[in-house]
Residue, then its C-alpha position, 0 to 999 in steps of 0.5 A: m835536699l830539704f823535705a817539707a815534712d821534716n817539721r811535722s809534729d808526729f815525728q818520734h823522739c830519737p832515743s839513741r841520741g836523746l834528740d828530737r827529730d826537729d833538731l836533726m838535719p836530713l841527709t842530702r842527695d849525693r851520688i849513685i854508685g850502682h847495683d851490687r850483685e854480690r850483696l843484692a843491694f843498690r849502693f848510693t851516697m848521701l851527705n851529712d854536712g859535707e861528710v859522705v855517708h855510704c848507703q845501700i838498699s836491699d833488692a827486696a826492700m826496693d822491690e817492696l817499695a816498687g810493689m814488684q818482685g824479681t827486678e833484673s839487675s840491669a833495671r835496678q838503676a831505673q828502679f832506684l831513680s823512680l823511688r829515689e826520694s822515698i829511699e833517701r828519706i828512709a836512709s836519712d831516718v835510719y841514719d838519724e837513729a844510728p850511732r855515730v861511728q866512723g865508716y857507718v853504712v846506712r843499710i835499708f832492709m824491708r824492716h825499715l819500710g814501715r816508717 
């Protein structure tokens, strides 16, 4: 999935890898794993040039994006689906800033929402 906004000039320089954002490819949509009650996070995967990238967003961050609190575990998948584009965009941004380490999991927390 390509995002039209990826070519905007207001993207910041990516200091951890020394690349400009315009040189980076966003992650693309893959599959939904589901809600992890133990970690209080929703898990999903994305792809980076065919390589699977494991991702998760905390319940608190997903509720903040939705403008609500205390969503039941049984409603998390519907909530994820309604916010999927925003969540995937944030995951791609977090991934771009992360070190490239085998097995790295993109974890989205509330601190990532101000991007």
